[in-house]
C-alpha positions in Angstrom: 47.0 157.9 74.2 47.9 158.7 77.8 47.6 155.1 78.9 49.9 154.1 76.0 52.5 156.6 77.2 52.2 155.3 80.8 52.6 151.7 79.6 55.8 152.6 77.7 57.1 154.6 80.8 56.5 151.6 83.1 58.2 149.2 80.6 61.2 151.5 80.5 61.4 151.5 84.3 61.1 147.8 84.5 64.0 147.4 82.0 66.1 149.7 84.1 65.4 147.9 87.4 66.2 144.6 85.6 69.9 145.6 85.8 69.8 145.4 89.6 68.3 141.9 89.8 70.8 139.3 91.2 72.5 137.6 88.3 74.0 134.6 90.0 70.8 132.7 90.6 71.4 128.9 89.9 69.3 126.0 89.1 68.3 123.9 92.1 71.0 121.3 92.8 73.6 123.1 90.7 76.9 124.2 92.4 77.5 127.9 92.6 80.9 129.5 92.0 81.5 129.8 95.7 80.8 126.1 96.2 83.2 125.1 93.3 85.9 127.5 94.6 85.7 126.0 98.1 85.8 122.4 96.8 88.8 123.3 94.6 90.6 124.7 97.6 89.9 121.6 99.7 91.1 119.2 97.0 94.3 121.2 96.6 94.9 121.0 100.3 94.3 117.2 100.2 96.7 116.9 97.3 99.4 118.7 99.3 98.9 116.3 102.3 99.0 113.1 100.1 102.1 114.3 98.3 103.8 114.9 101.6 102.8 111.5 102.9 104.1 109.9 99.7 107.5 111.6 100.2 107.7 110.5 103.9 106.7 106.9 103.0 109.2 106.8 100.2 112.0 107.7 102.6 110.8 105.1 105.2 110.4 102.5 102.5 114.0 103.0 101.3 115.3 102.3 104.8 112.9 99.4 105.3 114.0 97.7 102.1 117.7 98.1 103.1 117.0 96.4 106.4 114.9 93.7 104.9 117.6 91.7 103.1 119.8 91.1 106.2 116.8 90.1 108.3 115.5 87.3 106.0 118.2 84.7 107.0 116.9 84.9 110.6 113.5 83.5 109.5 114.8 81.1 106.9 117.3 79.5 109.3 114.8 79.1 112.1 112.2 77.5 109.9 114.7 75.3 108.1 115.6 73.5 111.3 112.0 72.6 112.1 111.5 71.4 108.5 114.4 69.0 109.1 113.0 67.9 112.5 109.6 67.2 110.8 107.2 68.0 113.7 103.8 66.4 113.0 100.8 68.7 112.9 97.3 67.4 113.3 94.9 70.1 112.2 91.9 68.2 113.7 93.1 69.0 117.2 91.0 71.6 119.0 93.3 74.4 120.1 94.5 76.7 117.3 96.7 79.8 117.7 97.1 82.5 115.0 99.7 85.2 115.2 99.2 88.0 112.7 101.3 90.9 111.6 99.6 94.2 110.6 100.0 97.9 110.9 99.0 100.6 113.4 97.8 103.0 110.8 95.7 102.9 107.6 96.1 104.4 104.2 98.2 101.5 103.0 95.9 99.7 100.6 94.7 96.2 101.4 97.6 95.4 103.7 95.5 95.3 106.9 92.2 94.2 105.4 93.8 91.1 103.9 94.9 90.0 107.4 91.4 90.7 108.9 89.6 88.8 106.1 91.9 85.8 106.7 91.1 85.8 110.5 87.4 86.0 109.9 87.6 83.2 107.3 89.6 81.0 109.5 87.1 81.3 112.3 84.2 80.6 109.9 86.0 77.5 108.5 86.7 76.1 111.9 83.6 76.6 114.0 84.3 73.6 116.3 87.8 74.7 117.2 89.1 76.8 120.0 90.8 79.6 118.0 92.9 82.3 119.7 94.5 85.4 118.1 97.6 87.3 118.9 97.7 90.4 116.8 100.5 92.8 116.1 99.2 96.1 114.9 96.3 98.2 116.2 94.2 98.0 113.0 93.2 94.4 113.6 91.9 95.2 117.1 90.0 98.2 115.9 88.3 96.3 113.1 87.5 93.0 114.8 87.3 93.5 118.5 83.7 94.5 118.6 82.5 91.5 116.6 85.2 88.9 117.4 86.4 90.1 120.9 86.3 86.6 122.4 89.1 85.4 120.0 91.7 87.9 121.1 94.4 86.6 123.4 97.0 89.4 123.2 97.5 92.5 121.2 100.7 94.4 120.5 100.9 97.9 119.0 103.3 100.7 118.3 105.7 98.4 116.5 105.3 100.0 113.1 106.1 103.6 114.1 109.8 102.8 114.5 111.8 100.2 112.6 111.5 96.8 114.4 114.4 95.5 116.3 115.3 92.0 117.5 114.6 93.1 121.1 111.0 93.9 120.1 110.6 90.4 118.6 112.2 88.8 121.7 109.7 90.5 123.9 106.7 89.3 121.9 108.2 85.8 121.8 108.7 85.7 125.5 105.1 86.9 126.1 103.7 84.2 123.9 105.7 81.4 125.6 105.0 82.8 129.1 101.3 83.0 128.4 101.1 79.2 129.2 98.6 78.6 126.4 99.3 75.1 125.1 98.0 75.1 121.5 97.9 72.2 119.1 98.1 74.0 115.7 99.7 77.4 115.2 100.7 79.8 112.5 102.3 83.2 111.9 100.6 85.2 109.2 102.3 88.2 107.6 102.6 90.0 104.2 105.7 89.0 102.3 107.3 91.7 100.3 107.6 91.0 96.5 108.0 94.4 94.9 107.0 98.1 95.4 103.5 97.3 94.2 103.2 93.7 95.1 103.0 91.7 98.4 101.4 88.4 99.3 99.9 87.0 102.5 102.0 84.1 103.8 102.0 81.8 106.8 104.8 80.2 108.8 104.0 77.2 111.0 104.2 77.9 114.8 105.0 75.0 117.1 104.2 74.8 120.8 106.9 73.9 123.3 105.1 70.6 124.0 105.1 69.6 120.3 108.8 70.4 119.9 109.7 68.4 123.0 107.7 65.4 121.8 109.3 65.3 118.3 111.1 62.0 117.9 113.7 63.1 115.4 114.9 66.0 117.6 117.0 63.6 119.7 119.1 62.8 116.7 120.8 66.2 116.8 121.6 66.4 120.5 120.5 65.3 123.9 118.3 68.2 124.9 116.7 68.9 128.3 113.6 71.0 128.8 115.5 74.2 129.6 117.5 74.0 126.4 114.4 73.3 124.3 112.6 76.2 125.9 115.5 78.6 125.3 115.9 77.5 121.7 112.1 77.7 121.1 112.2 81.3 122.4 115.1 82.2 120.1 113.6 80.5 117.1 110.2 82.2 117.6 111.9 85.6 118.1 113.9 85.1 114.9 110.8 84.2 112.9 108.9 87.1 114.3 111.8 89.5 113.6 111.9 88.5 110.0 108.1 88.8 109.7 108.2 92.2 111.3 110.7 93.4 108.7 108.6 92.0 105.9 105.4 93.6 107.2 107.2 97.0 107.8 108.5 97.1 104.3 105.1 96.1 102.8 103.4 98.8 104.8 105.6 101.6 103.7 105.6 100.5 100.0 101.8 100.1 100.1 101.3 103.5 101.7 103.7 105.1 99.2 101.7 103.5 96.3 98.4 104.5 97.8 99.4 108.1 98.3 100.8 108.3 94.8 97.5 107.2 93.4 95.7 109.6 95.7 97.9 112.5 94.5 97.2 111.6 90.9 93.4 111.3 91.5 93.5 114.7 93.3 95.2 116.3 90.3 92.6 114.9 87.9 89.8 116.2 90.2 91.5 119.6 90.3 91.6 119.8 86.5 87.9 118.8 86.3 86.9 121.3 89.0 88.9 124.1 87.3 87.2 123.4 84.0 83.8 123.4 85.7 84.6 126.6 87.5 85.7 128.4 84.3 82.6 127.2 82.5 80.3 128.3 85.2 82.0 131.7 85.5 81.8 132.2 81.8 78.1 131.3 81.8 77.5 133.9 84.5 79.4 136.6 82.6 77.6 135.8 79.4 74.2 135.9 81.1 75.0 139.3 82.7 76.1 140.7 79.3 72.8 139.5 77.7 70.8 141.1 80.5 72.8 144.4 80.1 72.4 144.4 76.3 68.7 143.6 76.6 68.2 146.4 79.1 70.1 148.8 76.9 68.1 147.8 73.9 64.8 148.4 75.7 65.6 152.0 76.6 
């Protein structure tokens, strides 16, 4: 009978000590309450950042859209003249020059990646041509310089941080003309603004100074010497670049505003799911502790 009493006494002691066993033990691979709380806090911080970026982009987009409409006649007027002159373009000639418009920063959807994909596809489709790139925007250089560094001719950056001006476009046009690179086929690639959620990659033909000088129908308009043609070529290129800069700037801000809006909504959905998971996990811990307390009290 003594050993029976000792067994009951040891069982009672074990039931009392069970109250002090840690109750927050988790299954391996399962998040603890602290992990969920930290994740919830970080997602809320990210949501605040994306919401702020959305508001900033919305203000910049409103300004860019206002400045876009007055700038479009610059590009339309410059390209209309060359359409009338009808400069022949032979795409089988060896020297090709591509001028692209992009952004200096990311988080703006597929704006920059579309331009980068186009550049890589153009090189792949023309392996026997001498292709050179002039990129505006730092993202193209960051993404392609390591793998396609030999194609870069010039790179311009910091144009997207402030609204583009005609002076900026004139500086780029002067740099292109003064480079001395005589290309046979050229094009300016940029994203054309359609709506807040829509933009399309477009191209505008780019003519060299030599091809413009050799155009037969150009003499119909006026007797032009080399200096006049060079001056007009520089002004025409600056006008087209200015219009393309405004289009790209508007597309960048609208794309970033849309991307940040989607990110804010996704963060809100994630916060709801994490809050639900946190409440369920906390309730499970409380329920388990109550069961252990009741079981210990019943064993006394």
